[in-house]
C-alpha positions in Angstrom: 206.7 156.6 109.8 205.3 159.5 112.0 202.0 160.8 111.9 203.4 164.2 110.0 204.5 162.1 107.3 203.2 164.2 104.3 201.3 162.2 101.5 203.6 162.8 98.1 201.9 161.8 94.9 203.6 159.7 92.4 205.2 162.3 90.3 206.5 163.6 93.6 207.9 160.2 94.7 209.2 159.8 91.2 211.5 162.9 91.4 213.7 161.3 94.6 213.0 157.9 93.2 214.3 158.6 90.1 214.9 154.3 89.1 211.0 153.7 90.3 213.0 151.3 93.5 209.8 151.7 96.0 207.4 149.8 93.3 208.3 147.1 91.1 207.1 146.5 87.4 204.6 145.9 85.9 202.5 147.1 88.2 201.5 150.9 87.7 200.3 153.0 90.7 198.1 154.9 89.2 196.1 152.0 88.8 195.3 151.7 92.9 193.3 148.8 93.2 193.4 146.5 96.0 195.0 143.4 94.9 198.0 146.5 93.1 198.1 147.3 96.4 199.3 145.0 98.4 201.6 143.5 95.6 203.3 146.5 95.9 203.8 146.3 99.8 204.9 142.8 99.7 207.4 143.7 97.6 208.6 146.8 99.2 208.3 144.9 102.6 209.8 141.6 101.3 213.5 143.0 99.5 213.9 146.6 101.1 211.5 147.9 103.8 212.4 145.1 106.2 216.3 144.3 105.4 216.6 148.7 105.4 215.2 148.6 109.2 217.1 145.7 110.2 220.5 147.4 109.3 220.1 150.8 109.9 218.4 150.1 113.2 215.9 153.2 112.4 213.9 154.5 115.5 210.5 154.7 113.7 207.3 152.8 114.5 205.9 150.8 111.7 202.4 149.5 111.7 202.1 145.8 112.1 199.4 145.0 109.1 199.6 145.5 106.3 197.9 148.9 105.1 194.5 148.0 103.7 194.0 151.1 101.5 195.5 153.4 99.1 196.2 156.2 101.1 198.8 154.3 103.4 200.3 152.4 101.0 201.6 156.2 99.4 202.1 156.7 103.3 204.2 154.5 103.3 205.8 155.3 99.6 206.3 159.1 100.5 208.2 158.4 103.9 210.8 155.7 102.0 211.3 159.3 99.9 211.1 161.3 102.4 213.8 159.6 104.3 216.0 159.3 100.6 216.5 156.1 100.5 217.5 156.2 97.3 218.2 153.2 94.8 221.9 153.0 95.7 221.8 152.4 99.2 218.7 150.2 99.2 220.3 147.8 96.5 223.5 147.4 98.4 221.9 147.0 102.0 220.0 143.9 100.0 222.8 142.9 98.7 224.5 142.7 101.8 222.1 140.9 103.3 221.4 138.5 100.8 224.5 137.7 99.8 228.5 136.8 100.5 231.2 139.1 99.8 232.1 139.1 96.1 235.4 138.3 95.0 236.9 138.4 92.2 239.5 135.6 91.1 242.5 135.8 88.9 245.0 132.5 87.9 248.4 132.0 87.4 250.3 132.0 83.7 249.5 129.0 82.1 246.6 128.5 84.2 242.4 129.5 83.3 239.4 130.2 85.2 238.4 126.2 85.3 241.8 125.3 87.0 241.9 127.8 89.4 238.4 127.3 90.7 240.1 123.6 91.3 242.8 125.1 92.9 241.1 127.2 95.2 238.6 124.0 96.3 239.8 124.5 99.7 239.3 128.1 100.3 236.0 128.0 98.8 234.6 125.4 101.2 235.9 127.1 104.2 235.1 130.6 103.5 231.3 129.7 101.8 229.4 131.7 103.8 231.7 134.4 104.1 232.9 135.0 100.0 231.6 134.1 96.8 234.5 133.7 94.3 234.1 134.6 90.9 236.6 133.8 88.3 237.8 135.2 85.1 239.9 133.9 82.2 242.6 135.7 80.9 242.1 137.4 77.6 245.2 135.7 75.9 245.6 132.0 74.9 249.6 130.9 75.6 251.1 129.1 72.7 251.4 125.4 72.6 254.7 125.4 72.3 255.4 127.7 75.7 258.0 126.0 77.6 258.6 128.8 79.5 256.2 128.9 82.1 256.6 130.3 85.2 253.8 128.5 86.8 253.5 125.0 88.0 251.5 123.0 86.3 249.7 119.7 88.4 248.9 116.9 86.5 245.0 117.0 87.2 245.4 120.1 85.0 246.4 118.3 81.9 242.6 117.9 81.0 242.7 121.8 80.0 244.1 121.9 76.8 244.1 125.5 76.7 246.1 127.7 79.0 245.9 131.3 79.0 248.0 134.4 80.5 247.7 138.4 81.6 250.2 139.7 79.1 253.4 138.1 77.8 257.3 139.8 78.0 258.8 138.7 74.8 257.5 139.1 71.4 257.0 135.5 70.5 254.3 135.6 72.9 255.9 133.9 76.0 256.4 134.9 79.9 258.9 134.2 82.6 258.0 136.4 85.5 262.1 136.4 86.4 263.2 137.7 83.4 262.8 142.1 82.8 261.7 143.3 80.0 260.8 146.2 77.8 257.7 145.0 77.0 254.0 144.0 78.3 252.1 142.4 74.9 248.7 141.9 75.7 248.4 144.1 79.3 246.1 146.7 78.0 243.8 143.8 76.9 243.4 142.3 80.0 242.9 145.6 82.2 239.8 146.7 80.3 238.9 143.1 80.7 238.7 143.5 84.3 236.9 146.7 84.0 234.3 144.8 81.7 234.1 142.1 84.4 233.1 144.5 86.9 230.4 146.4 85.1 229.1 142.7 83.9 229.4 141.2 87.7 230.5 143.3 89.7 230.6 145.1 92.1 233.8 143.4 93.9 235.2 143.9 97.1 238.1 142.4 96.7 240.2 140.4 94.2 242.5 137.3 94.7 245.3 136.2 92.1 248.0 134.4 92.5 251.1 134.5 90.8 251.1 136.2 87.3 247.5 137.1 88.3 248.8 138.2 91.5 251.0 140.5 89.9 248.7 141.7 87.9 246.4 142.3 91.5 248.9 144.3 92.2 249.2 146.9 89.8 245.5 147.2 89.9 245.7 148.3 92.9 248.1 150.8 92.3 245.8 152.2 89.0 242.5 152.1 91.4 244.4 154.5 93.7 245.7 156.4 90.9 241.9 157.1 89.4 243.7 155.1 86.2 241.1 152.2 87.0 237.7 152.4 86.7 236.7 150.1 89.1 236.6 149.9 93.1 236.9 147.1 95.5 238.5 147.7 99.4 241.4 144.8 99.5 243.4 142.3 97.7 244.7 138.8 98.6 248.2 138.2 96.4 249.5 134.7 97.0 252.7 134.3 95.7 253.1 137.8 93.5 256.1 139.2 92.4 257.0 143.3 91.2 256.7 143.1 87.4 259.9 143.1 85.7 258.4 144.6 82.6 259.5 148.7 82.1 256.1 149.6 81.5 255.2 148.8 84.6 257.4 150.3 87.0 255.5 153.2 87.4 253.1 151.5 89.1 255.4 150.7 92.3 257.0 154.2 92.1 254.8 155.3 95.1 253.2 153.0 98.2 249.8 151.5 98.1 247.7 152.2 100.4 244.8 149.3 100.0 244.6 146.8 102.7 246.1 143.5 101.5 247.1 140.1 102.5 250.5 138.8 101.2 250.7 134.4 101.1 254.1 133.4 99.7 256.2 130.1 100.3 259.7 129.9 101.3 260.7 127.0 99.1 258.9 128.3 96.1 261.4 127.6 93.3 259.6 129.4 90.4 258.9 132.6 92.1 262.1 133.8 94.2 261.2 134.8 97.9 262.8 138.0 97.7 260.7 139.0 94.4 257.5 138.2 96.9 259.2 140.3 99.3 259.7 143.2 97.4 256.2 143.2 96.2 254.9 143.1 99.6 257.2 146.1 100.3 255.4 148.3 97.8 252.1 148.3 100.6 251.8 149.9 103.7 248.8 148.3 104.9 249.5 144.6 104.9 249.6 141.1 106.4 252.4 139.1 105.6 251.8 135.0 105.6 254.9 132.8 105.1 254.4 129.2 104.8 257.3 126.6 104.3 255.9 125.4 100.7 256.2 126.4 97.3 254.9 128.0 94.4 251.1 126.8 95.2 247.8 128.2 97.0 247.8 126.8 100.2 244.8 125.8 101.4 244.7 126.5 105.1 241.9 128.8 106.4 243.6 129.7 109.2 245.8 131.6 106.9 243.8 133.5 105.6 241.0 134.1 108.5 242.2 136.9 110.5 242.3 139.3 107.2 239.1 137.8 105.6 237.2 138.5 109.2 238.9 142.3 109.6 237.8 143.0 105.7 234.0 142.2 106.8 234.1 144.3 110.1 235.3 146.9 107.9 232.3 146.6 105.3 229.6 146.0 107.9 230.9 148.9 109.7 231.0 151.3 106.7 227.2 149.8 106.1 226.1 150.6 109.8 227.3 153.9 109.1 225.3 154.7 106.2 
């Protein structure tokens, strides 16, 4: 803040600060008592002021003592407004400093958010300082008599009586990844759920999916790049994924996808043939591949994901510093 900073009135500041981010309710700037002034400034310093300077490395001199008058308080508010540190930037910077990278996790067919939470236990542990996984449950309940599962259900999943899927490819509401179909029953509802999840719990920097969830993630990537999907994310992790053989989904694989992706699959997978996983990875041009010797599961070895996650986080930090 420089001596030449013009002091703005509350109304002038509000023209720039339309969301009231420079002061916190219920404090009203029209009543400038000393206690209120200190509360306003304390909120600014703790929540926004210090983080912004730490990240943006602004070349300014700041008084080390808390301003003692309302005039000094308004100088500070005016400086922030004058430099156009608006709400969207402030909130984003604060999130970056105080939170891990949010990643939305999509489970496989005949699984659930709770089951997938368990299956990602090793990854949650390894990346607890870098990633916050948010799990979402597919909207469609699997019929109890569905024996055509394209997922492997582990013994520890038995306690979870209800299983879910992102779409079906038969009229009797079953799904098998290796069978072509003219139908993708329930797919639109799943897309709406993802959009709603981004609105309610997002934004998310990345999306991770396993098996049918991974196939769904690949389609979401294509939809986002074509501006069909009302969400945005910066990277995707696709585990045991495959190109959907549903006719309505063919259009999403018709052109290359540029979003950075990590593809992980097993050469011994008996559920999703390796050639299907390879066919999906071929659609993506900015990708990393990790092929393990195992089968149809989420491998929990950190080194398989480390380099890709590190690169994504570095890009994220570079983007922040360029603001």
